[in-house]
C-alpha positions as CSV (number, residue, x, y, z in Angstrom):
1,X,1.6,-11.4,1.3
2,X,4.4,-10.5,-0.8
3,X,4.0,-14.2,-2.6
4,X,0.4,-13.6,-3.7
5,X,1.6,-10.6,-5.2
6,X,4.6,-12.2,-7.0
7,X,2.2,-15.1,-8.2
8,X,-0.5,-12.9,-9.4
9,X,1.9,-11.4,-11.0
10,X,1.2,-7.9,-9.2
11,X,4.2,-6.5,-8.4
12,X,6.2,-5.9,-11.7
13,X,10.5,-5.1,-12.0
14,X,11.1,-1.6,-14.7
15,X,11.3,1.7,-14.6
16,X,7.8,3.4,-13.6
17,X,6.6,6.8,-13.1
18,X,4.0,6.6,-10.0
19,X,1.0,8.6,-9.0
20,X,3.0,10.9,-7.3
21,X,5.4,11.9,-10.2
22,X,8.1,9.7,-8.5
23,X,10.0,7.0,-10.6
24,X,10.5,3.6,-9.2
25,X,12.0,0.0,-10.5
26,X,9.4,-1.9,-9.2
27,X,5.2,-1.2,-9.2
28,X,2.6,-2.7,-7.4
29,X,-0.1,-3.7,-9.3
30,X,-3.1,-4.0,-6.9
31,X,-5.6,-4.8,-9.5
32,X,-4.1,-7.6,-10.6
33,X,-4.2,-9.6,-7.3
34,X,-7.6,-7.8,-6.5
35,X,-9.0,-9.6,-9.0
36,X,-9.2,-12.5,-7.4
37,X,-12.0,-12.9,-4.7
38,X,-9.9,-14.8,-2.5
39,X,-6.9,-12.5,-2.3
40,X,-9.7,-9.8,-2.4
41,X,-10.9,-11.3,0.8
42,X,-7.8,-12.1,2.9
43,X,-5.9,-8.9,2.0
44,X,-9.0,-6.8,3.1
45,X,-9.9,-8.6,6.2
46,X,-6.3,-7.8,7.4
47,X,-7.4,-4.0,7.1
48,X,-10.6,-4.6,8.5
49,X,-9.4,-6.5,11.4
50,X,-7.5,-4.2,12.2
51,X,-10.0,-0.8,12.5
52,X,-13.2,-2.9,14.0
53,X,-13.2,-1.8,16.8
54,X,-12.3,1.9,15.9
55,X,-16.2,2.7,15.6
56,X,-15.8,3.3,12.0
57,X,-19.1,4.8,10.3
58,X,-17.8,4.9,6.6
59,X,-15.5,3.8,4.6
60,X,-13.9,6.6,1.9
61,X,-11.3,5.5,-0.8
62,X,-9.3,7.9,-3.5
63,X,-10.1,6.6,-7.2
64,X,-9.4,4.7,-9.1
65,X,-7.1,2.2,-7.2
66,X,-8.8,2.4,-3.7
67,X,-12.1,1.8,-4.9
68,X,-12.5,-1.8,-4.3
69,X,-10.3,-2.4,-1.4
70,X,-12.4,0.3,0.2
71,X,-15.5,-1.3,-0.7
72,X,-14.3,-4.5,0.6
73,X,-13.0,-3.5,3.9
74,X,-16.7,-0.9,4.2
75,X,-18.4,-4.5,3.4
76,X,-16.4,-6.1,6.1
77,X,-16.7,-3.6,8.3
78,X,-20.9,-3.2,7.4
79,X,-20.4,0.1,6.9
80,X,-21.1,2.8,3.9
81,X,-18.8,3.1,1.6
82,X,-17.8,5.8,-0.6
83,X,-15.1,7.6,-2.6
84,X,-13.7,10.3,-4.2
85,X,-12.3,11.3,-7.5
86,X,-10.3,14.2,-9.1
87,X,-12.1,16.5,-11.0
88,X,-10.7,19.7,-12.9
89,X,-7.1,18.3,-11.0
90,X,-8.6,18.4,-7.4
91,X,-9.9,15.4,-5.5
92,X,-13.5,16.0,-4.8
93,X,-17.0,13.8,-3.8
94,X,-19.1,13.6,-5.9
95,X,-21.7,11.2,-7.1
96,X,-24.3,12.3,-4.5
97,X,-21.7,11.3,-1.8
98,X,-21.7,12.9,1.7
99,X,-20.2,12.8,5.1
100,X,-22.1,13.7,7.6
101,X,-20.6,16.2,11.0
102,X,-19.0,14.1,13.4
103,X,-19.0,11.1,11.3
104,X,-16.1,8.5,12.1
105,X,-14.5,7.9,8.4
106,X,-11.8,5.1,7.8
107,X,-10.0,6.2,4.8
108,X,-8.6,3.6,3.1
109,X,-6.1,3.4,-0.2
110,X,-4.7,0.3,-2.3
111,X,-0.8,2.1,-2.3
112,X,0.5,4.5,-0.6
113,X,4.3,5.8,-1.8
114,X,4.2,9.7,-0.7
115,X,0.5,9.9,0.7
116,X,-0.8,12.7,-1.8
117,X,-4.5,11.4,-2.2
118,X,-4.5,9.9,1.1
119,X,-4.3,13.6,2.3
120,X,-6.4,15.1,-0.3
121,X,-9.0,12.8,0.9
122,X,-8.8,13.4,4.7
123,X,-8.4,17.4,4.0
124,X,-12.3,16.3,2.3
125,X,-13.0,14.2,5.1
126,X,-12.4,17.0,7.8
127,X,-13.6,20.0,5.8
128,X,-17.0,18.1,6.0
129,X,-16.8,17.9,9.8
130,X,-16.4,14.5,9.8
131,X,-13.5,12.8,11.8
132,X,-10.7,10.3,10.1
133,X,-10.8,7.6,12.3
134,X,-7.5,5.8,10.7
135,X,-5.7,5.2,7.3
136,X,-5.4,1.8,6.4
137,X,-3.9,0.4,3.1
138,X,-3.2,-2.8,1.1
139,X,0.6,-1.4,0.4
140,X,3.1,1.1,2.1
141,X,6.1,1.9,-0.1
142,X,7.4,4.1,2.8
143,X,8.0,1.4,5.0
144,X,6.3,3.6,7.7
145,X,8.1,6.8,7.1
146,X,5.2,8.4,5.8
147,X,2.0,8.9,8.6
148,X,-0.9,10.1,7.8
149,X,-2.8,9.3,11.1
150,X,-2.5,8.5,14.3
151,X,-4.3,5.3,13.7
152,X,-2.3,4.1,10.6
153,X,-2.5,0.3,9.0
154,X,-0.8,-1.7,6.4
155,X,-0.9,-5.5,4.9
156,X,2.3,-4.7,3.2
157,X,5.3,-2.3,4.5
158,X,8.1,-2.1,2.9
159,X,11.1,0.0,1.3
160,X,10.5,0.7,-2.3
161,X,13.0,2.8,-4.1
162,X,11.9,5.7,-6.0
163,X,13.2,9.0,-7.4
164,X,12.3,12.4,-8.0
165,X,11.8,12.3,-11.9
166,X,14.9,14.8,-12.7
167,X,17.5,12.3,-10.7
168,X,15.8,9.2,-11.5
169,X,18.7,6.8,-12.4
170,X,16.7,4.7,-15.0
171,X,15.5,8.1,-16.9
172,X,19.4,8.6,-17.2
173,X,20.6,5.3,-18.7
174,X,17.8,5.8,-20.9
175,X,15.2,2.8,-20.1
176,X,12.0,3.4,-20.6
177,X,9.1,4.6,-18.6
178,X,5.9,2.8,-18.1
179,X,2.8,4.2,-16.4
180,X,0.6,1.5,-14.9
181,X,-1.3,4.0,-12.4
182,X,-4.6,5.2,-13.2
183,X,-2.9,8.7,-14.2
184,X,-0.9,9.3,-17.6
185,X,3.0,9.5,-17.7
186,X,4.1,12.2,-19.2
187,X,7.5,11.6,-21.1
188,X,10.9,11.5,-18.4
189,X,13.2,14.1,-18.5
190,X,15.6,12.3,-20.7
191,X,12.7,11.6,-23.4
């Protein structure tokens, strides 16, 4: 799988502000690999196969990165797929989407670093009276240290360096920062 990320230029080296706010010297731009249907199908089949016997009724993903993965996993499982998105800084379920009481919901994300967005979506699922059936992701940058659910699966799990913005060695060395994710970067502490 890692070779697929490298050949599609979806694994980047540099200085990046992650969606979590942490800084890193590498970045997984899942959209670059997921734009290829053959890779999308292969990657999502690993997630779908893992949860196939879990009685999933619905797949939900945090926007924007998780939408493509969640939709394909839901298609492969033959279940409804929806997404949550930020409105006024808070994760919400909108666009007429809803969850039913006791519905078994699989939360699917592209990349997990701290798990913040997934945890917010899980809270929405639970607030609706539905049940989190598990968490699936393409890349777990924590190498399994971020545990969000008893049933959790990642296609790629590895430890990638990341630092709080205030102690980032790349900022200290004046390395320009990029924010290729779905949220805009603010200037680094050294900027």
